[in-house]
C-alpha positions as CSV (number, residue, x, y, z in Angstrom):
1,X,-46.3,-234.9,150.2
2,X,-49.6,-233.9,151.5
3,X,-48.4,-234.1,155.0
4,X,-46.0,-231.1,154.4
5,X,-48.9,-229.7,152.4
6,X,-51.1,-230.0,155.6
7,X,-47.7,-228.6,158.1
8,X,-47.6,-225.6,155.9
9,X,-51.1,-224.5,155.9
10,X,-51.8,-225.5,160.0
11,X,-48.4,-223.1,160.7
12,X,-49.9,-220.1,158.5
13,X,-53.2,-220.5,160.5
14,X,-51.4,-220.4,163.9
15,X,-50.7,-216.9,162.9
16,X,-54.5,-215.8,162.5
17,X,-53.6,-212.0,163.0
18,X,-51.1,-212.2,159.6
19,X,-54.1,-214.3,157.8
20,X,-56.6,-212.1,158.7
21,X,-54.2,-208.8,157.9
22,X,-53.9,-210.3,153.8
23,X,-57.7,-210.1,154.1
24,X,-59.1,-207.5,156.1
25,X,-56.9,-204.8,155.0
26,X,-57.6,-205.6,151.0
27,X,-61.2,-205.5,152.2
28,X,-61.1,-202.3,153.8
29,X,-59.2,-200.4,150.9
30,X,-61.7,-201.8,148.6
31,X,-64.4,-200.3,150.7
32,X,-62.7,-197.0,151.1
33,X,-62.6,-197.0,147.4
34,X,-66.2,-197.6,147.5
35,X,-67.2,-195.3,149.8
36,X,-65.1,-192.6,147.6
37,X,-65.9,-193.6,144.1
38,X,-69.1,-195.3,144.4
39,X,-70.4,-197.2,141.6
40,X,-69.5,-194.2,139.0
41,X,-67.4,-195.5,135.9
42,X,-65.3,-192.2,136.8
43,X,-63.3,-190.7,140.0
44,X,-63.5,-187.2,140.8
45,X,-60.9,-186.4,144.1
46,X,-61.2,-182.9,145.5
47,X,-59.3,-183.8,148.3
48,X,-56.1,-182.9,147.2
49,X,-54.4,-183.6,150.3
50,X,-55.3,-186.8,150.5
51,X,-52.8,-189.3,151.7
52,X,-53.5,-191.6,148.4
53,X,-54.7,-189.8,145.2
54,X,-56.9,-191.6,142.9
55,X,-56.7,-190.8,139.3
56,X,-59.3,-191.2,136.9
57,X,-59.5,-194.1,134.7
58,X,-60.1,-193.8,130.9
59,X,-63.5,-193.1,129.7
60,X,-63.2,-196.2,127.2
61,X,-62.7,-198.3,130.6
62,X,-66.6,-200.0,131.1
63,X,-65.1,-201.4,134.5
64,X,-66.2,-199.0,136.9
65,X,-63.6,-197.2,139.4
66,X,-64.1,-199.6,142.1
67,X,-63.9,-202.4,139.9
68,X,-60.9,-201.7,138.7
69,X,-59.0,-200.6,142.0
70,X,-60.4,-203.8,143.3
71,X,-58.2,-206.2,140.8
72,X,-55.3,-204.1,141.7
73,X,-55.9,-204.3,145.3
74,X,-56.7,-208.4,144.8
75,X,-53.6,-209.0,142.7
76,X,-51.5,-206.9,145.2
77,X,-52.2,-208.7,148.1
78,X,-52.1,-212.2,146.0
79,X,-48.4,-211.3,146.0
80,X,-47.9,-210.2,149.2
81,X,-49.7,-213.2,150.8
82,X,-47.3,-215.6,148.3
83,X,-44.7,-213.4,149.2
84,X,-45.3,-213.9,153.3
85,X,-45.3,-217.5,152.7
86,X,-42.3,-217.5,151.0
87,X,-40.4,-215.6,153.9
88,X,-41.8,-218.3,156.3
89,X,-40.1,-220.9,154.2
90,X,-37.1,-219.0,154.9
91,X,-37.4,-218.8,158.2
92,X,-37.5,-222.6,158.3
93,X,-34.5,-223.0,156.8
94,X,-33.1,-220.7,159.5
95,X,-34.1,-223.0,162.3
96,X,-32.8,-225.6,160.2
97,X,-36.3,-227.3,160.2
98,X,-36.1,-227.2,156.3
99,X,-33.0,-229.5,156.6
100,X,-34.4,-232.0,158.7
101,X,-37.8,-232.0,156.0
102,X,-35.6,-233.3,153.5
103,X,-33.2,-235.9,155.8
104,X,-37.1,-237.6,155.7
105,X,-37.1,-241.2,153.8
106,X,-39.2,-239.3,151.2
107,X,-37.6,-237.8,147.5
108,X,-36.8,-234.1,147.5
109,X,-39.7,-233.9,144.3
110,X,-42.1,-235.2,146.5
111,X,-41.1,-232.5,149.7
112,X,-40.8,-230.0,147.3
113,X,-44.0,-230.1,145.6
114,X,-45.8,-230.5,149.2
115,X,-44.4,-227.1,150.1
116,X,-45.9,-225.4,146.7
117,X,-49.0,-227.4,147.2
118,X,-49.3,-226.0,150.7
119,X,-48.2,-222.9,150.3
120,X,-50.7,-222.4,146.6
121,X,-53.7,-223.7,148.6
122,X,-53.0,-220.8,151.6
123,X,-52.7,-218.3,148.9
124,X,-55.5,-219.7,146.8
125,X,-57.5,-218.9,150.3
126,X,-56.7,-215.6,151.0
127,X,-57.4,-214.6,147.0
128,X,-61.0,-216.8,147.3
129,X,-61.9,-214.6,150.4
130,X,-61.2,-211.6,149.2
131,X,-63.1,-212.2,146.0
132,X,-65.8,-213.4,147.8
133,X,-66.4,-211.1,150.5
134,X,-65.9,-207.9,148.3
135,X,-69.0,-209.5,146.2
136,X,-71.4,-210.0,149.2
137,X,-70.3,-206.8,151.4
138,X,-69.3,-204.0,148.5
139,X,-71.0,-205.4,145.3
140,X,-67.9,-205.8,143.1
141,X,-69.2,-207.6,140.2
142,X,-66.0,-209.9,139.4
143,X,-67.6,-212.0,136.6
144,X,-70.3,-213.8,135.5
145,X,-68.8,-217.4,135.5
146,X,-67.8,-218.8,138.9
147,X,-65.5,-221.1,136.4
148,X,-64.1,-218.3,134.8
149,X,-63.1,-216.6,137.7
150,X,-62.0,-219.8,139.6
151,X,-59.4,-220.6,136.5
152,X,-58.0,-216.9,136.5
153,X,-57.7,-217.1,139.9
154,X,-55.8,-220.5,139.8
155,X,-53.7,-219.3,137.0
156,X,-52.5,-216.1,139.4
157,X,-51.8,-218.3,142.4
158,X,-49.9,-220.6,140.3
159,X,-47.2,-217.5,139.2
160,X,-47.5,-216.0,142.5
161,X,-46.8,-219.0,144.3
162,X,-43.6,-219.9,141.4
163,X,-42.1,-216.3,142.2
164,X,-42.3,-216.5,145.8
165,X,-40.6,-220.0,145.5
166,X,-37.9,-218.1,143.7
167,X,-37.0,-215.5,146.4
168,X,-37.3,-218.8,149.0
169,X,-35.1,-220.1,147.4
170,X,-32.1,-217.1,146.5
171,X,-32.4,-215.6,150.1
172,X,-30.9,-217.0,153.3
173,X,-32.6,-214.0,155.6
174,X,-36.2,-213.6,156.5
175,X,-35.2,-209.7,157.0
176,X,-33.6,-209.4,153.5
177,X,-36.1,-212.4,151.8
178,X,-39.3,-209.7,153.6
179,X,-37.4,-206.3,152.2
180,X,-36.7,-207.6,148.6
181,X,-40.2,-209.3,148.2
182,X,-42.2,-206.3,149.7
183,X,-40.1,-204.1,147.0
184,X,-40.8,-206.7,144.3
185,X,-44.5,-206.5,145.3
186,X,-44.5,-202.6,145.7
187,X,-42.7,-201.9,142.2
188,X,-45.0,-204.3,140.2
189,X,-48.2,-202.9,141.6
190,X,-46.7,-199.4,140.8
191,X,-45.9,-200.7,137.2
192,X,-49.1,-202.0,136.5
193,X,-50.9,-198.6,137.3
194,X,-52.3,-200.0,140.6
195,X,-51.7,-197.0,142.1
196,X,-52.4,-194.6,139.6
197,X,-55.0,-196.3,137.1
198,X,-55.0,-196.6,133.9
199,X,-51.7,-197.4,131.7
200,X,-49.0,-194.5,132.6
201,X,-46.3,-197.2,132.4
202,X,-48.0,-199.3,129.7
203,X,-44.8,-201.0,128.4
204,X,-43.2,-201.4,131.2
205,X,-46.5,-202.7,132.2
206,X,-46.3,-205.6,130.3
207,X,-43.6,-207.2,132.2
208,X,-45.0,-207.3,135.6
209,X,-47.2,-210.2,136.7
210,X,-49.9,-207.4,138.2
211,X,-50.5,-206.3,134.5
212,X,-51.4,-210.0,133.2
213,X,-53.5,-210.9,136.1
214,X,-55.3,-207.4,136.4
215,X,-56.1,-207.5,132.7
216,X,-57.7,-211.1,132.9
217,X,-60.0,-210.1,135.8
218,X,-61.0,-206.9,133.9
219,X,-62.2,-208.7,131.0
220,X,-64.5,-211.0,132.8
221,X,-65.8,-208.6,134.9
222,X,-66.7,-207.0,131.2
223,X,-68.6,-210.0,130.3
224,X,-66.2,-211.9,128.5
225,X,-65.3,-215.7,128.4
226,X,-61.8,-217.8,129.1
227,X,-61.8,-217.4,125.2
228,X,-61.0,-214.1,125.8
229,X,-58.2,-214.2,128.5
230,X,-56.6,-217.2,126.4
231,X,-53.6,-214.7,125.9
232,X,-53.5,-213.6,129.7
233,X,-53.7,-217.1,130.9
234,X,-51.0,-218.0,128.3
235,X,-48.7,-215.7,129.6
236,X,-49.0,-216.2,133.2
237,X,-48.6,-220.3,132.4
238,X,-46.0,-219.8,130.5
239,X,-44.1,-217.4,133.2
240,X,-45.6,-219.6,135.9
241,X,-43.6,-222.3,134.6
242,X,-40.7,-220.6,133.9
243,X,-40.0,-219.3,137.2
244,X,-40.9,-222.5,138.8
245,X,-37.7,-224.2,136.5
246,X,-35.9,-221.3,137.9
247,X,-36.9,-222.4,141.6
248,X,-36.3,-226.0,141.4
249,X,-32.7,-225.5,139.8
250,X,-32.0,-223.4,143.0
251,X,-33.6,-225.9,145.3
252,X,-31.4,-228.6,143.7
253,X,-28.2,-226.8,145.4
254,X,-27.0,-228.8,148.0
255,X,-26.3,-226.3,150.7
256,X,-29.8,-224.7,149.7
257,X,-31.1,-226.2,153.0
258,X,-28.2,-224.9,155.2
């Protein structure tokens, strides 16, 4: 199981440019927002022709603009990282690598667990790097307790990986899986207010992963503890478990590895 997890991590590190992209691009976006918004609570954007229009945050929100968009950017790239890992898994199936792995003298459950652990650690590495570097470089305050941040991050990675596992099981083409995964990430980011700010689609946003993860981080930024995000963690835990059960059912199909 651990050998399989190690293999997945090693395969990801072979593509160091992709790994760097998933870390550098969100940091660039956070830095861009930081330069435009400073540390103020509201964003006033006088550049009407700007490619990206930043919308003023609600005045009742104690988080600065940089903190708000840092959380949405982090969640977006957490999901993107998990979806890329899913596409890599589909690629292994296309090359029949997955079929050879499941032909090995090891239980299928252990094989799946190894793949899941490997991909989860990759996404956790990407997410942790963004959090740490954004704090060191741009001073983004993710909360006063490292333990609380770690717990929320683990839940976020868990549900992102669970959803990606479903995508990797449903689609047999890397191109199709990548296209669908990109659409899912973009739609949920938009619906949760990641591109616009605030709750323009409040009802729809509650059905997105982004909303529950971002809100948890924002509550920690406001000085909250794990008790203040318990509803978020419960929802993420339930959704992640449901996704994992669905993925397990999909991977039990005999032709899934062909």
